[in-house]
N, C-alpha and C positions, 0 to 999 in steps of 0.2 A: 197461267198456273194459279190454282187456288191454294192458299196456305191454310194452316190450322185455325186461323182466326176468321175464316170466310172472307178473305180479301183476295181480289183478283189482281195479279201482277202481269204486266205486259211490257214489251219493248216498244218504244216509239222511234221507229227507224228514221224517219225524216226529221224529227225533232231532236235526235241524239239525246234521248232521255229515257228514264224508266218511269213507268206509270203504275199507279195502284188505285183500285176502286174498292172502298170499304163497303161491303154489302149491308153492314149494320147501321152505319151513319149515312149512307148514300153519298159519301164525299170522295172526290178524287184528290190524289196527291201526285206530284211530279218532281223528279230529281234530274236535273240536267247533268250529263256526264262531263267531267272536266276537260277531256281531250276533244278537239274538234274532229268532225267526221266519224264519230263513234258508231252511229247507225246500228243500234242494238236490235236484234231480231227476236230474241227470246229471253225470258227471265225465269229463274228458279230461286226458291228460298230454302236456306239450310236450317238445320235444327237450332241454330243460335238466333234465327230471325234475320240474318243477313240476306240480301238479295244479290244474286250473281247474274251477270250478263256477259256477252262477248260482242266484239265489234266485227261487223262485216267488212269494214274498210281499213281500220288502222291496226289490226292484229294485236289487240289488247283484250285482256279479261279484266272486268271491273267487279269489285265487291262493294256493295253499299251497306252501311250501317244506318237503317232508317231512323233510328233514335237520334242520331247526331247529324245525319245528312252527309257524313264523311265517306268518301270513296277511297279505296285502295286499288291501284291498277297494277297489272302484271303484263309486261311486254312479252309477246311470244317470239320464239326464235326465227320464225319464217312466216310467210304469207299463208293464211288459213281460210279466210272467208267464213267466219263462225256463224252458224245458224242455230241449231238446237243445242241447249246446254243442260248438263246434268251434274248433280252434287251427290257424293257418297257420304251419307251421314253416319255411317258405321265407323269411320275413322276419326281420329282426334289429332290435329284439327281436321275438319272436313276436307275431302279431296274433290277437286273440280275436274270434270271430264268433258271433252268436246271432240267432234270429228273435224278433221282438217279437209275441207272440200277441195283445196288446191294441192294437198300433199298426199291424198289417198292414205291417210293415217289417222290414228287416234292420239289426242294430246291429253296428257295427265298433268294437272297442276297441283302441287302439294305446298300450300302456304307454310312458311316457317313460323308464323306467329299464331 
């Protein structure tokens, strides 16, 4: 996913990390997710500059503040196998959406902070 600053964001499945390539500086940055076996598949960036991803293996959603490197994790109520991730920037705070590949459903996450 390209953000508004021409940075390419991507999930690093086998590295359990989020990666970012800055097209202006031609530099890569990487943030290792705190939980083992995170296996992120996709990344999206919200209107606040936070990067969101979901785990294919440990049923967690992770939000990264790239300025501080701090992650906030949300445990999902059941097995999901998260692939593609979406953020609704029209809400305040933003709303995270993902399809549940194992549950034939759609998951909506509304952060309280």
